[in-house]
TILO-618081 format. One record per residue (C-alpha): x negated, y, z negated; residue in one letter; residue number from 1. Coordinates in steps of 0.05 Angstrom, whole numbers, plus 5000, padded with zeros to 4 digits. Example, Ala and Ser with C-alpha at 12.3 -4.5 7.8 and 13.67 -1.06 7.14 Angstrom:
# TILO-618081
c1 | c2 | c3 | res | n
4754 | 4910 | 4844 | A | 1
4727 | 4979 | 4857 | S | 2
This chain:
# TILO-618081
c1 | c2 | c3 | res | n
2402 | 1869 | 3365 | M | 1
2443 | 1828 | 3312 | A | 2
2403 | 1793 | 3257 | K | 3
2416 | 1719 | 3261 | P | 4
2452 | 1685 | 3199 | D | 5
2397 | 1641 | 3169 | Q | 6
2452 | 1598 | 3131 | N | 7
2492 | 1584 | 3193 | Q | 8
2465 | 1513 | 3205 | V | 9
2465 | 1496 | 3133 | L | 10
2540 | 1511 | 3130 | R | 11
2558 | 1474 | 3190 | Q | 12
2510 | 1411 | 3171 | L | 13
2563 | 1372 | 3132 | P | 14
2617 | 1381 | 3186 | I | 15
2568 | 1358 | 3241 | V | 16
2542 | 1296 | 3204 | V | 17
2616 | 1279 | 3180 | G | 18
2638 | 1278 | 3252 | A | 19
2582 | 1240 | 3277 | V | 20
2588 | 1191 | 3223 | G | 21
2662 | 1181 | 3235 | G | 22
2653 | 1177 | 3314 | T | 23
2601 | 1122 | 3305 | L | 24
2644 | 1081 | 3259 | L | 25
2699 | 1088 | 3309 | F | 26
2654 | 1066 | 3367 | L | 27
2628 | 1006 | 3321 | N | 28
2700 | 0987 | 3303 | R | 29
2725 | 0983 | 3375 | I | 30
2662 | 0947 | 3400 | A | 31
2666 | 0890 | 3347 | T | 32
2705 | 0833 | 3371 | P | 33
2722 | 0799 | 3303 | E | 34
2726 | 0841 | 3243 | L | 35
2699 | 0808 | 3176 | S | 36
2731 | 0829 | 3107 | A | 37
2663 | 0861 | 3085 | A | 38
2659 | 0902 | 3149 | Q | 39
2729 | 0931 | 3143 | S | 40
2713 | 0952 | 3071 | R | 41
2646 | 0984 | 3097 | A | 42
2687 | 1017 | 3155 | D | 43
2739 | 1045 | 3105 | A | 44
2680 | 1072 | 3059 | L | 45
2648 | 1104 | 3114 | G | 46
2710 | 1136 | 3136 | V | 47
2724 | 1164 | 3069 | I | 48
2646 | 1193 | 3064 | L | 49
2653 | 1225 | 3134 | S | 50
2719 | 1257 | 3111 | A | 51
2687 | 1282 | 3047 | I | 52
2631 | 1313 | 3086 | L | 53
2677 | 1349 | 3133 | I | 54
2716 | 1376 | 3077 | L | 55
2650 | 1401 | 3042 | T | 56
2630 | 1436 | 3103 | G | 57
2698 | 1472 | 3112 | L | 58
2694 | 1491 | 3039 | L | 59
2624 | 1520 | 3048 | W | 60
2652 | 1560 | 3105 | Q | 61
2700 | 1595 | 3052 | R | 62
2649 | 1596 | 2989 | I | 63
2592 | 1620 | 3028 | Q | 64
2618 | 1666 | 3079 | P | 65
2575 | 1691 | 3136 | K | 66
2529 | 1749 | 3124 | L | 67
2548 | 1812 | 3154 | P | 68
2508 | 1823 | 3218 | E | 69
2457 | 1878 | 3215 | S | 70
2437 | 1922 | 3279 | V | 71
2378 | 1961 | 3294 | E | 72
2398 | 2031 | 3283 | L | 73
2394 | 2083 | 3338 | V | 74
2345 | 2139 | 3318 | G | 75
2269 | 2153 | 3300 | E | 76
2242 | 2144 | 3228 | Q | 77
2232 | 2209 | 3200 | G | 78
2225 | 2250 | 3136 | F | 79
2252 | 2321 | 3136 | D | 80
2251 | 2359 | 3065 | L | 81
2267 | 2432 | 3061 | A | 82
2201 | 2470 | 3049 | E | 83
2230 | 2528 | 3009 | D | 84
2249 | 2483 | 2944 | L | 85
2208 | 2483 | 2883 | P | 86
2155 | 2433 | 2881 | E | 87
2190 | 2392 | 2828 | A | 88
2256 | 2388 | 2866 | I | 89
2217 | 2364 | 2928 | Q | 90
2184 | 2311 | 2886 | T | 91
2246 | 2286 | 2856 | E | 92
2283 | 2280 | 2927 | L | 93
2224 | 2245 | 2954 | A | 94
2228 | 2196 | 2897 | W | 95
2300 | 2187 | 2899 | A | 96
2301 | 2174 | 2970 | S | 97
2247 | 2124 | 2968 | H | 98
2284 | 2087 | 2914 | L | 99
2345 | 2085 | 2955 | L | 100
2314 | 2061 | 3021 | L | 101
2273 | 2005 | 2989 | T | 102
2325 | 1982 | 2934 | N | 103
2390 | 1983 | 2972 | T | 104
2419 | 1969 | 3041 | A | 105
2413 | 2045 | 3060 | S | 106
2371 | 2056 | 3126 | R | 107
2389 | 2135 | 3127 | S | 108
2392 | 2182 | 3070 | V | 109
2415 | 2255 | 3072 | L | 110
2422 | 2304 | 3016 | V | 111
2469 | 2365 | 3034 | Y | 112
2477 | 2413 | 2978 | Y | 113
2499 | 2486 | 2976 | D | 114
2511 | 2488 | 3047 | E | 115
2442 | 2468 | 3065 | Q | 116
2410 | 2403 | 3087 | V | 117
2357 | 2391 | 3034 | L | 118
2330 | 2320 | 3056 | L | 119
2335 | 2271 | 3114 | R | 120
2297 | 2206 | 3108 | R | 121
2299 | 2139 | 3143 | G | 122
2328 | 2127 | 3213 | V | 123
2345 | 2198 | 3237 | L | 124
2399 | 2226 | 3285 | S | 125
2374 | 2276 | 3333 | P | 126
2429 | 2325 | 3301 | K | 127
2402 | 2362 | 3241 | K | 128
2457 | 2407 | 3224 | T | 129
2520 | 2386 | 3178 | V | 130
2584 | 2407 | 3183 | T | 131
2625 | 2378 | 3124 | P | 132
2689 | 2341 | 3151 | G | 133
2751 | 2315 | 3117 | V | 134
2718 | 2261 | 3081 | I | 135
2659 | 2303 | 3054 | V | 136
2707 | 2360 | 3035 | K | 137
2749 | 2309 | 2995 | R | 138
2688 | 2280 | 2960 | V | 139
2667 | 2353 | 2939 | L | 140
2744 | 2369 | 2916 | Q | 141
2753 | 2305 | 2874 | K | 142
2682 | 2293 | 2855 | G | 143
2692 | 2217 | 2869 | S | 144
2652 | 2175 | 2918 | P | 145
2677 | 2145 | 2986 | V | 146
2653 | 2079 | 3010 | Y | 147
2668 | 2065 | 3082 | L | 148
2652 | 1987 | 3085 | V | 149
2655 | 1982 | 3159 | N | 150
2647 | 2053 | 3190 | L | 151
2668 | 2032 | 3264 | A | 152
2742 | 2018 | 3235 | L | 153
2750 | 2090 | 3210 | Y | 154
2772 | 2148 | 3258 | P | 155
2737 | 2198 | 3209 | G | 156
2668 | 2171 | 3226 | R | 157
2662 | 2222 | 3282 | I | 158
2647 | 2274 | 3228 | E | 159
2585 | 2235 | 3208 | F | 160
2548 | 2253 | 3275 | D | 161
2487 | 2271 | 3235 | Y | 162
2471 | 2200 | 3222 | L | 163
2450 | 2145 | 3275 | P | 164
2512 | 2133 | 3323 | E | 165
2517 | 2063 | 3304 | N | 166
2516 | 2065 | 3231 | T | 167
2551 | 2004 | 3202 | Q | 168
2567 | 2024 | 3130 | G | 169
2567 | 2092 | 3093 | L | 170
2572 | 2117 | 3023 | I | 171
2589 | 2189 | 3009 | C | 172
2566 | 2204 | 2938 | Q | 173
2582 | 2273 | 2907 | P | 174
2528 | 2315 | 2876 | L | 175
2569 | 2358 | 2832 | G | 176
2616 | 2402 | 2866 | N | 177
2564 | 2432 | 2909 | K | 178
2535 | 2376 | 2949 | G | 179
2536 | 2302 | 2973 | V | 180
2493 | 2245 | 2981 | L | 181
2506 | 2209 | 3044 | V | 182
2473 | 2142 | 3055 | L | 183
2481 | 2101 | 3119 | G | 184
2471 | 2023 | 3126 | A | 185
2455 | 1980 | 3187 | N | 186
2506 | 1925 | 3164 | A | 187
2580 | 1932 | 3145 | P | 188
2602 | 1906 | 3073 | R | 189
2526 | 1913 | 3052 | S | 190
2532 | 1951 | 2990 | Y | 191
2546 | 1914 | 2925 | T | 192
2574 | 1938 | 2863 | Q | 193
2505 | 1938 | 2832 | Q | 194
2481 | 1982 | 2890 | D | 195
2540 | 2027 | 2877 | E | 196
2522 | 2034 | 2806 | A | 197
2451 | 2050 | 2819 | W | 198
2468 | 2101 | 2874 | I | 199
2515 | 2137 | 2825 | S | 200
2465 | 2140 | 2775 | G | 201
2408 | 2168 | 2817 | I | 202
2461 | 2218 | 2848 | A | 203
2475 | 2243 | 2778 | E | 204
2403 | 2259 | 2760 | K | 205
2394 | 2291 | 2828 | L | 206
2457 | 2337 | 2814 | A | 207
2432 | 2359 | 2748 | N | 208
2368 | 2377 | 2779 | S | 209
2397 | 2417 | 2841 | L | 210
2443 | 2451 | 2792 | A | 211
2380 | 2490 | 2766 | S | 212
2371 | 2519 | 2833 | L | 213
2433 | 2563 | 2825 | S | 214
2421 | 2585 | 2755 | Q | 215
2388 | 2652 | 2744 | P | 216
2321 | 2651 | 2716 | E | 217
2318 | 2675 | 2644 | T | 218
2265 | 2729 | 2626 | V | 219
């Protein structure tokens, strides 16, 4: 179900008040048999004020655009963490995923590293396996994130079948050249530049920690 826009009434209020005021002035004008000079000036002032209100409302529609509509993601809340990871890595993954779910628009978090799903948290899809598609492979090859602002508009969304089927927005953030951090949101265009910077910083920290998994132990 879409979340209602709480500012919708506020944006339309000047337009409604201006239109009602202009209509009442017009009805009063035609119902008055004889107009005095004072009433004519008052009517002219009222028309100007009504026009300003309507113009203000139209400007608010542009300056304060509608918030993206959010949906209830299809899936169940869950927290899957690979059990064969060192305790320190498990703690860091749990910490990072909690921050992402509570401080960004993310509702689903997935960490895929070295051909293994290390973590799934938030609203989960029934499918647990990850097969890297074109987008994920490009992120791994180029080392730069991909932000799909409105997932429904991208044919490549079918490769993200391990996320809730009605995921609205998505960020695929590289974890070095071996993995990706995939975040799903419940509304399109929901990630800000600050969110992207925050996600990039957390991903870099995770990548540094996960890189130690493939390093040989020193005696």
